[in-house]
BAGUGU-581299 format. One record per residue (C-alpha): residue number from 1; x, y, z; residue in one letter. Coordinates in pm, 1 decimal, always signed. Layout:
REM BAGUGU-581299
    i         u         v         w  aa
  NUM         X         Y         Z   A
...
***
This chain:
REM BAGUGU-581299
    i         u         v         w  aa
    1      +0.0      +0.0      +0.0   S
    2    +123.7    +348.0     -87.9   Y
    3    +259.5    +550.5    +203.9   T
    4    +414.3    +864.7     +54.1   G
    5    +704.6   +1008.7    -141.5   N
    6    +995.8   +1246.4    -130.4   I
    7   +1030.5   +1463.2    -437.3   K
    8   +1234.3   +1754.0    -561.0   N
    9   +1164.1   +2063.9    -352.2   G
   10   +1029.1   +1877.5     -49.3   S
   11   +1180.1   +1774.4    +284.4   S
   12   +1487.5   +1990.7    +230.8   G
   13   +1564.9   +1813.8     -96.5   L
   14   +1642.8   +2026.1    -400.0   D
   15   +1819.5   +1973.8    -733.6   N
   16   +1684.3   +1618.6    -725.3   F
   17   +1639.8   +1593.2   -1101.0   I
   18   +1629.2   +1283.1   -1315.3   G
   19   +1664.3   +1009.0   -1054.1   P
   20   +1764.1    +700.8   -1248.9   K
   21   +1917.6    +437.0   -1023.7   G
   22   +1829.9    +329.8    -669.0   I
   23   +1986.0     +87.8    -421.7   A
   24   +1929.8     -18.2     -62.3   A
   25   +2208.3     -96.7    +181.3   S
   26   +2225.3    -458.7    +305.2   P
   27   +2145.6    -347.1    +661.6   D
   28   +1835.2    -161.9    +541.9   G
   29   +1946.5    +166.8    +698.3   K
   30   +2002.4    +363.4    +378.9   N
   31   +1871.1    +425.3     +29.8   I
   32   +2100.0    +570.9    -238.1   Y
   33   +1972.8    +736.8    -557.4   V
   34   +2172.9    +835.0    -865.5   S
   35   +2041.6   +1144.7   -1044.9   C
   36   +2116.6   +1163.1   -1415.6   Y
   37   +2010.7   +1522.8   -1481.0   S
   38   +2152.3   +1677.5   -1163.5   S
   39   +2480.1   +1479.4   -1182.8   D
   40   +2452.9   +1365.4    -826.2   S
   41   +2420.9   +1086.1    -572.2   L
   42   +2165.2   +1135.6    -297.0   V
   43   +2172.0    +959.4     +39.4   V
   44   +1859.7    +886.0    +244.5   F
   45   +1842.1    +745.0    +593.3   N
   46   +1573.2    +480.0    +633.5   R
   47   +1364.9    +407.2    +941.5   D
   48   +1388.3     +28.1    +960.3   T
   49   +1058.2      +7.5   +1149.7   A
   50    +843.5    +219.8    +916.8   T
   51   +1043.9    +239.7    +594.0   G
   52   +1022.6    +618.9    +604.9   E
   53   +1308.1    +805.6    +435.5   L
   54   +1490.7   +1117.8    +549.1   T
   55   +1721.5   +1315.2    +322.3   F
   56   +2075.7   +1290.5    +460.3   A
   57   +2332.6   +1407.8    +206.2   A
   58   +2404.9   +1475.1    -158.3   R
   59   +2722.3   +1440.0    -364.3   F
   60   +2744.5   +1655.4    -677.8   I
   61   +2984.0   +1608.5    -965.6   D
   62   +3263.1   +1865.6    -952.4   G
   63   +3197.7   +1975.6    -594.0   E
   64   +3426.2   +1894.7    -298.5   S
   65   +3654.6   +1691.6    -526.9   L
   66   +3372.4   +1451.3    -620.0   V
   67   +3405.7   +1320.0    -975.8   D
   68   +3240.8   +1064.0   -1198.6   G
   69   +2875.5   +1164.4   -1151.0   L
   70   +2812.2   +1354.2   -1476.3   N
   71   +2502.1   +1180.1   -1603.9   G
   72   +2487.5    +932.8   -1314.5   A
   73   +2293.5    +629.5   -1431.3   T
   74   +2306.8    +340.5   -1187.9   D
   75   +2408.5    +281.2    -826.4   V
   76   +2478.9     -28.2    -617.2   I
   77   +2582.8     -97.4    -260.6   V
   78   +2834.2    -378.5    -212.8   S
   79   +2700.9    -686.6     -39.6   S
   80   +2930.8    -624.6    +258.2   D
   81   +2796.7    -268.9    +289.8   G
   82   +3142.9    -114.6    +267.3   K
   83   +3114.9     +58.3     -70.3   N
   84   +2884.5    +233.3    -311.7   V
   85   +2952.6    +231.1    -686.8   Y
   86   +2796.0    +468.2    -941.4   V
   87   +2807.7    +441.8   -1320.7   S
   88   +2807.3    +759.2   -1527.6   S
   89   +2692.5    +810.8   -1886.1   Y
   90   +2874.8   +1135.5   -1965.6   Y
   91   +3183.1   +1076.6   -1752.5   D
   92   +3216.5    +728.1   -1906.6   N
   93   +3311.9    +601.2   -1565.5   S
   94   +3237.7    +419.9   -1243.5   V
   95   +3279.7    +620.4    -921.9   A
   96   +3378.6    +456.5    -594.3   V
   97   +3259.0    +565.0    -248.6   F
   98   +3351.9    +426.6     +89.9   D
   99   +3052.5    +364.9    +317.9   R
  100   +3053.6    +382.8    +696.4   N
  101   +2872.8     +61.9    +790.5   I
  102   +2753.7    +212.5   +1118.3   S
  103   +2611.8    +542.2    +990.8   T
  104   +2569.4    +483.6    +618.3   G
  105   +2765.0    +802.6    +544.9   A
  106   +2969.5    +808.0    +225.2   L
  107   +3307.2    +950.0    +125.6   S
  108   +3424.6    +977.3    -234.0   F
  109   +3734.7    +770.6    -308.3   V
  110   +3809.5    +770.7    -681.5   T
  111   +3674.7    +703.4   -1027.6   L
  112   +3770.4    +470.9   -1309.1   F
  113   +3732.0    +639.8   -1646.9   K
  114   +3718.8    +508.3   -2000.2   D
  115   +4046.1    +567.3   -2186.2   G
  116   +4248.2    +645.5   -1872.3   V
  117   +4524.6    +412.7   -1748.7   D
  118   +4432.9    +145.4   -1998.8   G
  119   +4067.0    +121.7   -1894.3   I
  120   +3823.1     +40.5   -2175.2   D
  121   +3459.4     -53.5   -2216.9   G
  122   +3304.5    +225.2   -2007.3   L
  123   +3179.5    +446.8   -2289.6   G
  124   +2839.1    +584.5   -2180.4   S
  125   +2828.7    +356.8   -1874.7   A
  126   +2468.1    +262.7   -1802.6   R
  127   +2459.7     -14.2   -1545.8   S
  128   +2677.0    -162.4   -1270.1   V
  129   +2651.7    -488.3   -1073.8   I
  130   +2855.5    -677.4    -816.2   E
  131   +2925.6   -1049.6    -826.2   S
  132   +2763.1   -1264.8    -559.2   V
  133   +3099.6   -1337.0    -397.8   D
  134   +3192.0    -967.9    -393.4   G
  135   +3511.7   -1021.1    -593.4   Y
  136   +3407.9    -844.9    -914.3   N
  137   +3227.2    -539.4   -1044.3   I
  138   +3081.4    -535.2   -1396.6   Y
  139   +2983.0    -220.7   -1587.8   V
  140   +2782.0    -194.1   -1910.0   A
  141   +2924.3     +56.8   -2158.8   G
  142   +2633.2    +158.5   -2380.1   G
  143   +2818.0    +324.6   -2667.5   T
  144   +3121.0     +98.7   -2634.0   D
  145   +2884.1    -197.3   -2676.2   D
  146   +3079.9    -369.4   -2404.3   S
  147   +3104.3    -495.8   -2049.3   V
  148   +3400.9    -380.4   -1840.8   A
  149   +3529.1    -622.2   -1576.7   I
  150   +3692.2    -512.5   -1251.2   F
  151   +3839.9    -713.9    -965.6   S
  152   +3726.9    -591.7    -625.1   R
  153   +3934.8    -609.4    -308.5   D
  154   +3689.1    -740.8     -50.1   S
  155   +3885.1    -578.4    +232.7   E
  156   +3873.9    -217.0    +113.5   N
  157   +3656.1    -215.6    -198.3   G
  158   +3938.2    -104.8    -428.3   T
  159   +3886.5    -189.3    -794.5   L
  160   +4138.9    -309.5   -1051.7   S
  161   +4054.1    -313.7   -1421.6   F
  162   +4087.3    -663.8   -1568.2   K
  163   +3935.6    -676.2   -1915.8   A
  164   +3635.5    -590.6   -2128.6   F
  165   +3407.1    -785.6   -2358.5   L
  166   +3309.2    -601.1   -2675.4   K
  167   +3045.4    -664.2   -2937.0   N
  168   +3196.6    -815.5   -3249.9   G
  169   +3529.7    -911.9   -3090.9   I
  170   +3630.2   -1271.1   -3011.0   D
  171   +3289.1   -1397.4   -3115.1   G
  172   +3094.0   -1178.7   -2869.7   V
  173   +2748.5   -1085.7   -2995.2   K
  174   +2437.3    -910.9   -2868.8   G
  175   +2600.8    -615.9   -2688.8   L
  176   +2509.4    -337.2   -2930.0   D
  177   +2353.4     -69.8   -2709.3   G
  178   +2392.9    -274.8   -2391.7   V
  179   +2192.7    -124.2   -2105.0   R
  180   +2128.0    -380.0   -1833.1   G
  181   +2326.9    -639.9   -1642.5   L
  182   +2225.0    -927.3   -1417.2   A
  183   +2409.8   -1206.6   -1242.9   I
  184   +2271.8   -1546.9   -1149.5   S
  185   +2232.2   -1627.6    -780.5   N
  186   +2494.9   -1900.3    -804.7   D
  187   +2740.8   -1650.9    -954.9   G
  188   +2806.8   -1866.8   -1260.7   K
  189   +2657.9   -1644.2   -1531.0   N
  190   +2628.9   -1280.7   -1638.3   I
  191   +2334.7   -1174.0   -1854.1   Y
  192   +2312.7    -854.3   -2058.6   T
  193   +2020.8    -669.1   -2214.9   A
  194   +2100.9    -469.3   -2529.8   A
  195   +1845.2    -228.9   -2677.0   S
  196   +1996.4    -188.8   -3024.6   T
  197   +2060.1    -558.4   -3076.2   D
  198   +1725.1    -645.2   -2915.5   N
  199   +1909.4    -927.2   -2745.0   A
  200   +1997.1   -1092.3   -2417.3   V
  201   +2348.8   -1235.4   -2413.5   S
  202   +2478.3   -1507.7   -2182.7   V
  203   +2831.2   -1522.4   -2040.3   F
  204   +2996.5   -1782.5   -1823.0   N
  205   +3173.8   -1636.5   -1519.5   R
  206   +3490.7   -1777.1   -1369.5   F
  207   +3570.5   -1647.3   -1020.6   A
  208   +3913.7   -1494.0    -955.2   D
***
């Protein structure tokens, strides 16, 4: 049953334009929303008894050294609750935040950007997911027609670029205009949804 909403201009929340991605923390204490049009990541505290949300903080691209949120598309919270990752369409990147597991507060750490330090496959990044075991992060690059693969350090959440899978290379098909990613519960497969190819592609996953 419907209970209410928080929208732009209410509850102390402004410049909340074009919310596109949303994720809940594993402990249920926070909700995080990526805003495509306002180039931002918004943090809400959640009442675990009622589900009610309270605006807590906002991170804006280019402010206070925050980067990688220009055209923020998707957001996830790591399964251990230690990190938040945001994909960005215009920054062609994935931004990394540390999360305080007690308070839910975030601090910006770094970003990984297409074409920098050998990273590829993040052109117009649209979607980001974490593997079930927490060892990998996968990002869909919409205009690169690719999936970028990162190793994740489970102790501190640091990412290391490993490789990318691209439409038309090494027999890969069905990634033209890739938008969505999903991983099976057993961690054995990655599935992609591509709007231009009108296809779902299947990949086997081999844990690090």
